[in-house]
C-alpha positions in Angstrom: 0.0 0.0 0.0 1.4 3.4 -0.9 1.9 6.1 1.7 -1.2 7.8 0.3 -3.2 4.7 1.3 -6.1 3.2 -0.6 -9.7 4.1 -1.4 -12.3 1.4 -1.5 -15.7 1.7 -3.1 -18.1 -0.7 -1.5 -21.4 -1.7 -3.2 -24.4 -3.6 -2.0 -26.2 -4.2 -5.3 -29.9 -4.2 -5.6 -32.5 -3.7 -8.3 -34.7 -1.5 -6.0 -32.1 0.0 -3.7 -28.3 0.0 -4.2 -26.1 0.8 -1.2 -22.8 2.4 -1.8 -19.9 3.6 0.4 -16.4 5.0 -0.1 -13.8 4.5 2.6 -10.2 5.7 2.7 -7.4 3.9 4.5 -4.3 6.1 5.1 -0.8 4.9 5.4 -1.2 4.4 9.2 -4.2 2.1 8.7 -6.7 4.7 9.9 -10.1 4.3 8.2 -12.2 7.3 7.2 -15.7 7.1 5.8 -15.8 9.5 2.8 -19.3 8.9 1.7 -22.2 6.4 2.0 -25.7 6.4 0.7 -28.3 4.6 -1.3 -29.5 4.9 -4.8 -33.3 4.5 -4.8 -34.4 2.8 -8.0 -38.0 1.9 -7.3 -39.2 5.2 -8.8 -38.1 3.9 -12.3 -40.6 1.4 -13.7 -38.4 0.0 -16.3 -35.6 -2.4 -15.3 -33.4 -1.1 -18.0 -33.6 2.4 -16.6 -32.7 1.1 -13.2 -29.6 -0.5 -14.6 -28.6 2.7 -16.4 -28.9 4.6 -13.1 -26.7 2.0 -11.3 -24.1 2.3 -14.1 -24.2 6.1 -13.9 -23.8 6.2 -10.1 -20.9 3.8 -10.0 -19.3 5.7 -12.8 -19.8 9.0 -10.9 -18.4 7.6 -7.6 -15.4 6.2 -9.5 -14.7 9.6 -11.2 -15.2 11.6 -8.0 -13.2 9.4 -5.5 -10.7 7.5 -7.8 -11.0 4.3 -5.8 -8.1 1.9 -5.9 -10.5 -1.0 -5.7 -14.2 -1.8 -5.7 -15.7 -4.5 -3.4 -19.1 -5.8 -4.3 -21.4 -8.2 -2.5 -22.2 -11.3 -4.5 -25.9 -12.2 -5.0 -27.1 -14.9 -2.6 -29.2 -17.8 -3.8 -32.9 -17.3 -3.4 -36.0 -19.1 -4.4 -37.3 -16.4 -6.8 -35.5 -16.8 -10.1 -36.7 -13.5 -11.5 -35.4 -11.6 -8.4 -32.1 -13.4 -8.7 -31.8 -12.5 -12.4 -32.5 -8.8 -11.7 -30.0 -8.8 -8.8 -27.4 -10.4 -11.0 -27.9 -7.8 -13.7 -27.6 -5.0 -11.1 -24.4 -6.5 -9.8 -23.0 -7.0 -13.4 -23.8 -3.4 -14.4 -22.1 -2.0 -11.2 -19.1 -4.2 -11.9 -18.9 -3.1 -15.6 -19.0 0.6 -14.6 -16.1 0.1 -12.1 -14.1 -2.0 -14.7 -14.8 0.7 -17.3 -13.2 3.2 -14.9 -10.1 0.9 -14.5 -11.1 0.0 -10.9 -10.3 -3.6 -10.0 -13.5 -5.4 -8.7 -13.5 -8.0 -6.0 -16.6 -10.0 -5.0 -17.5 -11.2 -1.5 -20.3 -13.4 -0.4 -22.8 -11.9 2.1 -21.7 -14.5 4.7 -18.0 -13.5 4.2 -18.8 -9.8 4.6 -20.8 -10.4 7.9 -18.1 -12.7 9.3 -15.3 -10.3 8.4 -17.0 -7.3 10.0 -19.0 -8.7 12.9 -17.4 -12.0 13.5 -20.8 -13.7 12.8 -21.6 -14.9 9.3 -25.3 -15.0 10.1 -25.5 -11.5 11.6 -28.6 -9.4 10.9 -28.5 -6.2 8.9 -29.0 -4.3 12.1 -26.0 -6.0 13.7 -23.9 -5.1 10.7 -25.0 -1.5 11.0 -24.2 -1.2 14.7 -20.7 -2.8 14.1 -19.9 -0.6 11.2 -21.1 2.5 13.2 -18.8 1.4 16.1 -15.8 0.8 13.8 -16.0 4.1 12.0 -17.4 6.1 14.9 -20.2 7.9 13.1 -23.4 8.9 15.0 -26.0 9.3 12.3 -26.3 6.0 10.4 -28.3 6.0 7.2 -31.9 4.9 7.7 -31.2 2.5 4.9 -29.4 -0.6 6.0 -28.2 -1.0 2.4 -25.8 1.9 2.9 -24.1 0.4 6.0 -24.1 -3.0 4.2 -22.0 -1.3 1.5 -19.6 0.1 4.2 -19.3 -3.5 5.5 -18.4 -4.7 2.0 -15.7 -2.1 1.8 -14.4 -2.9 5.3 -14.4 -6.6 4.4 -12.2 -6.0 1.4 -9.8 -3.9 3.5 -9.6 -6.7 6.2 -9.1 -9.3 3.5 -6.5 -7.5 1.5 -3.2 -7.7 3.3 -3.5 -6.6 6.9 -1.2 -9.0 8.6 -1.2 -9.4 12.4 2.3 -9.0 13.7 3.6 -12.0 15.6 6.9 -12.7 17.3 6.2 -16.4 17.2 4.9 -16.5 20.7 1.3 -17.8 21.0 0.2 -16.2 24.3 -2.4 -13.5 24.4 -0.4 -11.0 26.3 2.2 -10.9 23.6 -0.5 -10.7 20.9 -2.2 -7.7 22.7 1.1 -5.9 23.2 2.0 -6.3 19.5 -1.4 -5.4 18.2 -2.6 -2.4 20.3 -4.0 -0.7 17.2 -6.5 -3.5 16.8 -8.0 -3.2 20.4 -11.3 -1.3 20.7 -11.8 0.5 24.0 -15.3 1.1 25.4 
């Protein structure tokens, strides 16, 4: 990672609401929330128009923030084939917009995102929101859980992409804590 750090665009794709977030990690591993929000698509009756709006938003975020990577949540398997098809299209369009902007795209399963951020792969959206809010220390979470889900996707990518825990070879907790003080959250 350069001394400038990295900027991660996180996307929680959806055909009715798309969550998005941009985080910055500086050279000292400090994480800043640059932007988060939702793109409401239900007001557009045509699916093709919704896909166009997704493409435009991801393109706009890529142009404005110049992310070094884009993390996107993979569709989960559901029973409704039509819903899955629409979700897959929304994800594909978001990926295409990032790729068009030369932003590498990495995909994470919903379970991996939840596990990485909360420690529980079956966490609820509300648990994810509370954890993300605690990590980034913001007081006014979006009323849309899709926005904090997008933050979680970006955080997951950050956690998965090269942070290594220092270890002197000793396996006791006191040594681990001493060597990893930056990872300890105080109440």
